C-alpha positions, 0 to 999 in steps of 0.5 A: 500500500502506498500513500498518494505521495508515494511513501509506504504506509507505516501504520502505528496504533496509539492506545492507553489505559490505567495500570494496576501498579506502577512497579513493573510490567504493563497490566491494565486495570480495566481492559474495557476502558482502554482508550484507543486513540487511533491508527496513524500512517507514520511514526511522527503523527502517532508520536504527536497523538501520543504526546497529546494524550499523555499530556492530558493525563499527566495528573494520573500517575497510573495512566500510560499511553503507548505507540505500537508499530503495527507495520512490524506486526503486519509484515515482520520480514520487511526491513 
């Protein structure tokens, strides 16, 4: 798949949620309340969305947002 400008799409997912503990590992308190921010065509736009959501929740130490490199999961052999 290619975007209109000729660049290959490198899909990224941004999501987050409240962790059960601040010490070690990533375990969410309630999977049903995960915040699926969106899917983005490149890392730069995903990072911008991640930063915005992380900033919104800065007062809650248990909230964490993540960027998942979907393109690596969809095509693990690509370089």
